[in-house]
Legacy VTK file of the C-alpha trace (Angstrom):
# vtk DataFile Version 3.0
C-alpha trace
ASCII
DATASET POLYDATA
POINTS 168 float
100.202 99.165 106.893
98.909 102.474 108.141
95.491 104.072 108.228
95.297 107.723 109.155
91.831 108.354 110.573
90.271 111.745 111.231
86.820 111.773 112.845
84.727 114.859 113.483
84.832 115.372 117.253
81.072 114.930 117.764
81.068 111.415 116.229
81.504 108.369 118.452
80.480 104.990 117.075
81.311 103.151 120.289
84.119 101.052 118.801
87.754 101.603 117.882
87.515 103.080 114.364
91.318 103.269 114.025
91.771 99.558 114.756
88.867 98.471 112.557
90.092 100.591 109.649
93.600 99.159 109.934
92.218 95.605 110.176
90.186 96.197 107.013
93.173 97.671 105.168
95.281 94.648 106.106
92.533 92.201 105.094
91.914 93.869 101.727
95.628 94.129 100.916
96.097 90.487 101.891
93.161 89.348 99.753
94.470 91.382 96.803
98.039 90.159 97.334
99.281 93.739 97.404
103.078 93.419 97.235
103.611 96.621 99.236
102.933 97.981 102.664
100.116 100.457 102.054
98.495 103.463 103.664
95.155 105.243 103.414
93.532 108.365 104.798
90.023 108.097 106.224
87.835 111.040 107.145
84.587 110.375 109.031
82.235 113.334 108.888
78.611 114.369 108.421
76.307 114.406 105.400
76.743 118.072 104.519
80.546 117.808 104.417
80.294 114.713 102.217
77.952 116.660 99.949
80.561 119.432 99.639
83.272 116.920 98.712
80.941 115.219 96.230
80.062 118.548 94.604
83.641 119.820 94.571
85.380 116.691 93.291
82.662 114.785 91.416
80.293 117.559 90.252
77.391 115.860 92.075
75.457 118.128 94.421
74.161 115.328 96.628
75.352 113.481 99.667
76.300 109.811 99.598
77.396 107.189 102.108
81.076 106.979 101.162
83.492 108.584 98.723
86.687 107.029 97.406
89.575 109.030 96.016
92.148 106.606 94.567
95.711 107.873 94.432
96.670 105.370 91.719
95.403 104.006 88.443
94.968 100.396 89.567
92.601 98.067 87.729
91.029 95.073 89.483
93.726 94.763 92.140
96.672 94.792 89.704
99.417 96.694 91.546
102.101 96.027 88.898
101.894 99.509 87.398
101.962 101.297 90.753
105.725 101.796 90.722
105.853 102.806 87.067
104.046 106.141 87.417
106.066 109.334 87.057
105.108 110.733 90.479
106.106 108.417 93.274
103.063 106.667 94.715
104.950 105.958 97.934
104.866 107.986 101.137
108.331 109.576 101.441
108.388 109.119 105.219
107.034 105.595 105.652
107.793 104.129 102.217
104.225 102.778 102.070
102.155 102.704 98.890
99.543 105.483 99.087
96.237 103.935 98.014
94.130 107.068 98.483
91.486 108.742 100.596
88.117 107.640 101.931
85.377 109.938 103.216
82.637 108.205 105.234
79.283 109.797 106.004
78.599 109.038 109.691
74.941 110.019 109.328
74.505 107.321 106.693
76.387 104.786 108.821
73.723 105.251 111.502
70.711 105.350 109.169
71.798 102.462 106.937
72.637 100.257 109.924
69.076 100.786 111.129
67.592 100.378 107.645
69.419 97.096 106.983
68.959 95.783 110.530
72.577 95.336 111.506
75.089 97.027 113.783
76.806 100.354 113.277
80.128 98.490 113.340
78.997 96.228 110.474
77.777 99.179 108.387
80.962 101.167 108.937
83.085 98.109 108.072
81.035 97.466 104.933
81.416 101.054 103.705
85.130 101.094 104.481
85.717 97.742 102.737
83.647 98.928 99.769
85.767 102.040 99.473
89.022 100.108 99.912
88.111 97.935 96.947
87.491 101.091 94.920
91.013 102.222 95.881
92.254 98.854 94.595
90.656 99.500 91.208
87.326 97.705 91.476
84.012 99.179 90.406
80.359 98.213 90.181
79.269 99.804 86.905
78.153 96.480 85.380
76.416 93.487 86.917
79.555 91.354 86.668
81.723 94.046 88.268
79.172 94.553 91.011
79.028 90.826 91.758
82.823 90.550 91.988
83.102 93.602 94.246
80.250 92.466 96.533
81.784 89.007 96.870
85.178 90.472 97.787
83.612 92.814 100.363
81.671 89.979 102.008
84.725 87.695 102.075
86.794 90.445 103.701
84.155 91.114 106.354
83.759 87.384 107.004
87.542 87.021 107.420
87.277 89.524 110.287
84.147 87.845 111.704
82.015 90.860 110.878
78.587 89.608 109.891
75.110 91.046 109.807
74.770 89.559 113.314
77.819 91.424 114.680
76.710 93.688 117.500
78.435 96.681 119.074
LINES 1 169
168 0 1 2 3 4 5 6 7 8 9 10 11 12 13 14 15 16 17 18 19 20 21 22 23 24 25 26 27 28 29 30 31 32 33 34 35 36 37 38 39 40 41 42 43 44 45 46 47 48 49 50 51 52 53 54 55 56 57 58 59 60 61 62 63 64 65 66 67 68 69 70 71 72 73 74 75 76 77 78 79 80 81 82 83 84 85 86 87 88 89 90 91 92 93 94 95 96 97 98 99 100 101 102 103 104 105 106 107 108 109 110 111 112 113 114 115 116 117 118 119 120 121 122 123 124 125 126 127 128 129 130 131 132 133 134 135 136 137 138 139 140 141 142 143 144 145 146 147 148 149 150 151 152 153 154 155 156 157 158 159 160 161 162 163 164 165 166 167
């Protein structure tokens, strides 16, 4: 498993973002029984850059906490069709399944951690796990979908001992 992380140089959360992102990728792929080694790209930036991405790729001229750009048409963690697409979904160098890209708004990581009364590490991990489940084909458009996705996110964080009481 590989996570390629790019962080704007003025952002420092005080923990190892590369390690945490890789741990989350491994935990999500394990929980979803992904039959492939996988890779993701993560970009941690500021609100205005996230707004530009949101406007450019989703036609929404607002900022948000995290954006997910799936590379595959996966539905509810079903990876069976991943190898059947016409363009290869695998990285030609590593052979890993490319799940997609994640863009995290660092400004929201800070503000939401304060708003919800937990650590910056916990908020970052929550947003990353949330986005990873989007890359695995989950959504939260209906109440049932939202419940399933929230449960999966919480189970993943708990498996890594990241709780609302986690401090960094």
